[in-house]
C-alpha positions as CSV (number, residue, x, y, z in Angstrom):
1,T,8.4,8.6,-0.5
2,G,10.7,6.2,1.3
3,V,9.0,3.2,-0.3
4,A,9.3,4.9,-3.7
5,L,13.0,5.6,-3.3
6,G,13.5,2.0,-2.1
7,G,11.7,0.7,-5.2
8,A,13.9,2.9,-7.4
9,L,17.1,1.4,-5.9
10,A,15.6,-2.1,-6.4
11,S,15.1,-1.3,-10.1
12,L,18.8,-0.4,-10.4
13,S,19.7,-3.9,-9.3
14,I,19.1,-4.9,-13.0
15,L,22.3,-3.1,-13.8
16,L,24.1,-5.0,-11.0
17,D,22.7,-8.3,-12.3
18,N,24.1,-7.6,-15.8
19,Q,27.5,-7.0,-14.3
20,V,28.0,-9.7,-11.7
21,G,25.1,-12.1,-12.1
22,W,22.0,-12.8,-10.0
23,K,23.8,-14.8,-7.2
24,Q,26.4,-12.1,-6.5
25,S,23.6,-9.5,-6.8
26,L,21.6,-11.2,-4.1
27,L,24.6,-11.4,-1.8
28,I,25.4,-7.7,-2.3
29,I,21.8,-6.6,-1.8
30,G,21.5,-8.8,1.3
31,G,24.7,-7.4,2.7
32,V,23.4,-3.9,2.2
33,G,20.2,-4.8,4.0
34,F,22.0,-6.2,7.0
35,A,24.3,-3.1,7.2
36,A,21.2,-0.8,7.0
37,A,19.5,-2.7,9.8
38,A,22.7,-2.5,12.0
39,L,22.9,1.3,11.4
40,V,19.3,1.7,12.5
41,G,20.0,-0.2,15.7
42,L,23.1,1.9,16.4
43,L,21.8,5.3,15.4
44,V,18.1,5.3,16.4
45,E,17.7,6.0,20.1
46,G,15.1,4.1,22.2
47,D,12.2,5.8,24.0
48,G,14.1,6.0,27.3
49,K,13.1,5.3,30.9
50,D,10.7,8.2,31.1
51,A,8.7,6.8,28.2
52,E,8.7,3.4,29.7
53,L,7.4,4.7,33.0
54,S,4.7,6.6,31.1
55,I,3.6,3.5,29.3
56,E,3.5,1.6,32.6
57,K,1.3,4.3,34.2
58,E,-1.1,4.1,31.2
59,E,-1.3,0.3,31.4
60,S,-2.0,0.5,35.2
61,K,-5.2,2.5,34.4
62,D,-6.8,-0.5,32.5
63,D,-9.5,-2.2,34.5
64,D,-8.7,-5.9,33.8
65,S,-6.0,-6.9,31.4
66,K,-2.6,-6.0,32.7
67,T,-0.7,-8.5,30.4
68,L,-1.2,-9.6,26.9
69,S,-3.0,-12.9,26.3
70,L,-4.2,-14.9,23.4
71,S,-7.8,-14.0,24.2
72,S,-7.2,-10.3,24.3
73,F,-5.2,-10.4,21.1
74,G,-8.0,-12.4,19.4
75,K,-10.5,-9.7,20.6
76,D,-8.3,-7.0,19.2
77,I,-8.3,-8.7,15.8
78,A,-12.0,-9.2,15.9
79,N,-12.5,-5.5,16.8
80,A,-10.3,-4.5,13.8
81,F,-12.7,-6.4,11.5
82,S,-15.8,-5.3,13.4
83,T,-16.9,-2.6,10.9
84,D,-17.9,-3.0,7.2
85,R,-15.5,-0.2,6.3
86,A,-12.5,-1.8,7.9
87,R,-13.3,-5.1,6.1
88,W,-13.6,-3.4,2.7
89,I,-10.3,-1.6,3.3
90,F,-8.5,-4.8,4.1
91,L,-9.9,-6.6,1.0
92,A,-9.2,-3.6,-1.2
93,S,-5.6,-3.4,0.1
94,F,-5.1,-7.1,-0.7
95,F,-6.1,-6.6,-4.3
96,R,-4.1,-3.4,-4.6
97,F,-1.0,-5.0,-3.1
98,S,-1.5,-8.0,-5.5
99,S,-1.4,-5.8,-8.5
100,G,1.6,-3.8,-7.3
101,L,3.6,-6.9,-6.4
102,C,2.8,-8.5,-9.8
103,I,4.2,-5.4,-11.5
104,G,7.2,-5.3,-9.2
105,V,8.1,-8.9,-9.9
106,W,7.2,-9.5,-13.5
107,S,7.4,-6.1,-15.2
108,A,11.2,-6.3,-15.5
109,P,11.2,-9.8,-17.2
110,Y,8.5,-8.7,-19.5
111,F,10.2,-5.5,-20.7
112,R,13.5,-7.3,-20.9
113,M,12.0,-9.8,-23.4
114,T,10.0,-7.1,-25.2
115,F,12.9,-4.6,-25.5
116,P,16.1,-6.7,-25.3
117,D,18.2,-3.8,-26.6
118,N,17.0,-1.5,-23.9
119,T,17.7,-3.5,-20.7
120,E,20.0,-0.9,-19.1
121,S,17.8,2.0,-20.3
122,Y,14.8,0.2,-18.7
123,A,16.6,-0.1,-15.3
124,V,17.4,3.6,-15.2
125,A,13.9,4.6,-16.5
126,Q,12.2,2.3,-14.0
127,A,14.3,3.8,-11.1
128,F,13.5,7.3,-12.2
129,I,9.8,6.5,-12.6
130,T,9.5,4.8,-9.2
131,A,11.4,7.6,-7.4
132,V,9.9,10.6,-9.0
133,A,6.4,9.6,-10.2
134,G,5.8,7.3,-7.2
135,S,6.8,10.0,-4.7
136,A,4.8,12.7,-6.5
137,S,1.7,10.4,-6.6
138,G,2.0,9.7,-2.9
139,L,2.3,13.4,-2.0
140,V,-0.5,14.5,-4.3
141,G,-2.8,11.6,-3.1
142,G,-2.3,12.6,0.5
143,A,-3.0,16.3,-0.3
144,A,-6.1,15.4,-2.3
145,A,-7.4,13.2,0.6
146,D,-6.8,16.0,3.1
147,Y,-8.7,18.4,0.8
148,L,-11.6,16.0,0.5
149,S,-11.7,15.4,4.2
150,T,-11.6,19.2,5.0
151,S,-14.1,20.2,2.4
152,L,-16.6,17.6,3.5
153,G,-16.1,18.1,7.2
154,T,-18.6,19.6,9.7
155,K,-19.6,23.1,8.6
156,D,-20.6,25.9,10.9
157,G,-24.1,25.4,12.3
158,E,-24.1,21.8,11.2
159,T,-24.3,18.9,13.7
160,A,-22.1,15.9,13.5
161,N,-25.0,13.7,12.3
162,E,-25.7,16.1,9.5
163,S,-22.1,16.5,8.3
164,K,-20.5,14.4,5.6
165,D,-18.4,11.4,6.2
166,E,-15.0,13.2,6.1
167,N,-12.9,10.1,6.8
168,G,-14.7,7.9,4.2
169,S,-14.2,10.6,1.6
170,R,-10.5,10.0,1.7
171,L,-11.0,6.6,0.1
172,W,-12.2,8.1,-3.2
173,V,-8.6,9.0,-3.9
174,P,-7.5,5.3,-4.2
175,V,-10.8,4.6,-6.1
176,V,-10.0,7.0,-8.8
177,G,-6.3,6.1,-8.8
178,S,-7.0,2.4,-9.2
179,L,-9.5,2.9,-12.0
180,L,-7.1,5.0,-13.9
181,A,-4.2,2.6,-13.2
182,A,-5.8,-0.3,-15.0
183,P,-6.0,1.2,-18.5
184,T,-2.6,3.0,-18.2
185,W,-0.9,-0.2,-17.2
186,Y,-2.6,-2.0,-20.1
187,F,-1.3,0.6,-22.6
188,A,2.2,0.5,-21.0
189,I,2.7,-3.2,-21.7
190,H,0.9,-3.2,-25.0
191,S,3.1,-0.4,-26.4
192,S,5.6,-3.0,-27.7
193,E,6.6,-1.1,-30.8
194,S,8.2,1.8,-29.0
195,F,10.3,1.7,-25.8
196,Q,9.7,5.5,-25.2
197,V,6.0,5.2,-25.5
198,A,5.9,2.2,-23.1
199,M,7.9,4.2,-20.5
200,T,5.7,7.2,-20.9
201,W,2.6,5.1,-20.2
202,L,4.4,3.5,-17.3
203,T,5.2,6.9,-15.8
204,I,1.5,7.9,-16.1
205,E,0.5,4.6,-14.4
206,Y,2.8,5.3,-11.5
207,L,1.4,8.8,-11.2
208,V,-2.2,7.7,-10.9
209,A,-1.6,4.4,-9.0
210,E,0.7,5.2,-6.1
211,C,-1.7,7.7,-4.4
212,W,-3.5,5.1,-2.4
213,F,-1.3,4.3,0.5
214,G,-1.6,7.4,2.7
215,P,-5.4,7.8,2.4
216,T,-5.9,4.1,3.0
217,I,-3.8,4.1,6.2
218,S,-5.3,7.3,7.6
219,T,-8.9,6.1,7.0
220,L,-8.2,2.7,8.5
221,L,-6.7,4.2,11.6
222,S,-9.7,6.6,12.0
223,T,-12.1,3.6,11.6
224,V,-10.8,1.3,14.3
225,P,-10.6,2.2,18.0
226,S,-7.4,4.0,18.8
227,R,-6.2,1.4,21.3
228,I,-6.0,-1.2,18.5
229,G,-4.4,1.0,15.9
230,G,-1.2,-1.0,16.0
231,T,-3.1,-4.2,15.5
232,A,-5.0,-2.8,12.6
233,Q,-1.8,-1.6,10.9
234,G,-0.3,-5.0,11.5
235,L,-3.2,-6.6,9.8
236,F,-2.8,-4.1,6.9
237,T,0.8,-5.2,6.6
238,L,-0.3,-8.8,6.7
239,T,-2.6,-8.3,3.6
240,G,0.5,-7.2,1.8
241,A,2.3,-10.4,2.9
242,M,-0.6,-12.5,1.7
243,A,-0.6,-10.6,-1.6
244,N,2.8,-12.0,-2.3
245,L,1.0,-15.1,-3.4
246,A,-0.3,-13.2,-6.5
247,P,3.1,-13.0,-8.4
248,T,3.8,-16.6,-7.4
249,I,0.6,-17.8,-8.8
250,L,1.1,-15.7,-11.9
251,G,4.5,-17.3,-12.4
252,Y,3.1,-20.8,-11.9
253,F,0.5,-20.3,-14.7
254,Y,3.2,-18.6,-16.9
255,G,5.4,-21.6,-16.5
256,K,2.5,-24.0,-17.2
257,A,1.4,-22.1,-20.3
258,S,4.7,-21.7,-22.1
259,G,7.5,-23.7,-20.5
260,V,9.9,-21.1,-21.9
261,E,10.2,-17.4,-21.7
262,E,7.7,-15.9,-24.1
263,S,6.6,-12.3,-23.9
264,S,3.1,-13.0,-25.4
265,E,2.1,-15.4,-22.6
266,L,3.4,-13.1,-19.9
267,L,1.7,-10.1,-21.6
268,M,-1.7,-11.9,-21.4
269,L,-1.2,-12.8,-17.7
270,L,0.0,-9.4,-16.7
271,S,-2.9,-7.7,-18.5
272,A,-5.5,-9.9,-16.8
273,V,-4.1,-10.2,-13.3
274,V,-2.9,-6.6,-12.8
275,C,-6.0,-5.0,-14.3
276,F,-8.3,-7.3,-12.4
277,G,-6.6,-6.4,-9.2
278,Y,-6.8,-2.7,-9.9
279,V,-10.5,-2.8,-10.8
280,S,-11.3,-5.1,-7.8
281,S,-9.5,-2.8,-5.4
282,A,-11.3,0.3,-6.8
283,F,-14.7,-1.5,-6.2
284,C,-13.7,-2.5,-2.6
285,F,-12.4,1.0,-1.8
286,A,-15.7,2.5,-3.1
287,M,-17.7,0.1,-1.0
288,G,-15.6,1.2,2.0
289,A,-16.2,4.9,1.2
290,R,-19.9,4.3,1.0
291,S,-20.2,2.2,4.1
292,Q,-21.4,3.6,7.4
293,P,-18.7,5.3,9.5
294,P,-18.0,3.9,12.9
295,V,-20.3,5.1,15.7
296,P,-18.4,7.5,18.0
297,P,-18.3,6.5,21.6
298,S,-21.0,7.8,23.8
299,P,-20.0,10.6,26.3
300,P,-19.6,9.4,29.9
301,S,-22.9,9.5,31.8
302,G,-23.2,11.7,34.9
303,K,-24.3,15.1,36.0
304,L,-22.6,18.1,34.7
305,K,-21.0,20.3,37.3
306,E,-22.8,23.5,37.8
307,S,-20.8,26.6,37.0
């Protein structure tokens, strides 16, 4: 929900741009960002000395590596990619981030060209859609993933080997969401005759598309060893950073195709790139859900104590 609310505020920057121009808007938004970072530094307390001592004790239990090194870091990255499921999740996340970033960067220019008389209405509508529909989708997606995981978990009298893959089942939520997001996005940008119809389809698109984040993160962290959970989440964030190339490449081809702002050219590119990303992410999420779950660690060998 925090990401959705941040996206909603970003949408309202269109109103600021109309009032003071893009240069002043960037300065204002950058200043707010620095102020927010300063507030976090001042208000959020550290872990304290007790937590630091606890961490030092945990590190002292390790057999060999007491300090971080390039070799151990490389091994952690290799371990994060060691299972088919993790690899499919990273690839699916890249495609899903690519579609979302293309929408985030290029939807405003497209709707501004398509509905020039509704620029301010679009800014308010986009903020509302992102905050409400995006937050609702994230909450419902998490609840649906938990339900699938619980309903497919180990039943009474059933061994672990016989039970369903409860963690992999969570990935079916982003599979369904991405498959539904492709046509709803297509209808949203092709409803050029009515601003209200376009915003209605955009609302539906956000409702079905933004359910992916929680189930993906939880499945990824349950797939990799717990000691490299931070590394895995960092790699997940890196896929989002790499996906920033998608709107850049789209913009390059848009400029080469038209040379001027034309909604028809942008419409074709947004239809192809975003829908391709959604369908590709759905395929990769499905492959991740169907892949073999990680093998649980073997229990320590040794004789059991007699009671």
